[in-house]
Phi, psi and omega in degrees: 000103186276147180224156174208152180262136177236129183241101176280126183219161164235270181256094182227037184299331183284340188238338192297326179296316180292321178298312181295320178300318180293317181295321179297324178282324183286313188230064185296340183273352185258147172286144181238114179257120177257110183262110186256123180259088174052058181291152182234005184244013179092009177304317182297323179297319180295315183295316179297323179295316179295319182294337179288341179258336184234117186289343180270003175260121186240108177284136176227121185250131176249143179265013178240156181269166173108129179295327180302321178296322178292320179297315181296321178294325178300314178294325178295316178296318180299318179293319181294320182270001182057048177270126184283320184238131176257124179254115179262138170213129182291157184289346179255031178236167176222129178283145171289123190303311186291314185281323184291338176303334182292344182292337180297322183256003182293124179241132182211145177261009178269184183265328182221138172239117181263152180249161181273128178264130185233122179284153178254010181292154178285113185286358176281344176266162182299311183284334172293316175301315180300316182296319179289325176297313180295320179295314178297322180295314177300320180296312182296321178292321183293340178297334178240327179224090189297138176242116184288135181198118164080305184220125183195170178241128186225144175293131186293340183274358184296320180208158181269320180203159178254129178290167180294099182227157176288325186241089181292329181299312180300321182295315179301316178298317181297317180295320178296318180294318181295330180270005174084014179280144174281146177244126184244143180251113178263087186290343180276349174265114189249144175230129183265152176208165176249117179282167180302143184243009176221158186298317183300311181292318180299316181296312182299316183292316183287323176298320179295318178298315181295318178296327176296319177296317180296324179296316177297315181297321182289318185278323189242009176056037179281130181248137178293121184285351183267127180286155179304322180295315177295327178296317178296317178300315179293327178299313180295318178297333188271356179301126183300326173206158192236030172279190183300316181295318180297318178294323178295313176298321181299317178294317179299317180295322179300314180290325178294316179293323177296321178294322177298312181298318180294315179297315180295320180299313180294313182297320184300317185283353172266330188236013188299336179270359183226036182284136176274129181256019179274168178298145171237123184286131174235094193295326187288352177256011185259008183248037183299323185292344181274000000 
């Protein structure tokens, strides 16, 4: 059962060297394909330099923008190379060395294996608290209704290509579910990331994620399996800490997230036929290596 790692990136010069170093240590037996969609910050120079020292690192450069194009090329390469399992990890993430090593020997009869995403933000700040709250919420929901996001392992035969959508993760999950594949959540395999640390980046990123979910729901009639009551229960369970400051942050985050959903809902129905599926830079999440 062959596997390979695919890293879709655009401008990740600050992190890509650390990501590749971690992957080489975690999964030395696997090929690593870095699919670069027209980078402008020197990401390609870093990747080519690393590939000159490690034969299992393969730079692939695209002259078009958009993560969806990188995802589709990954599936095309997998079919051409007869790779059974495609392991995706975004360019602004870092695998936990000890746990991610397990993907080399991971055997599964399901269609998708998802990993747990863990933020490295300082939870004493508002946006750090928010990032840990969102991560805990995704984790708690995923224990019963897994939500694919960012880093996962998928059978290459599940689909041929992803259409131009804001949220490719949801689409891959939806196609696997429609074809009857089981989706498994490996919570012990962890991948780290740095969430947005300023209001502008956080707002832009979250509005885009919500609009991506709405786009999938609108086009493919996908329904959220979690009831509002369970969502509220999981929200309370997911608070990183529950002292006075934690409850204050929790209330503030609730209103901020509600504002995001309302804004995304209104915006989506005005621009849903003209959504851009290209990368959007969020600079405050690009300093993970620091």
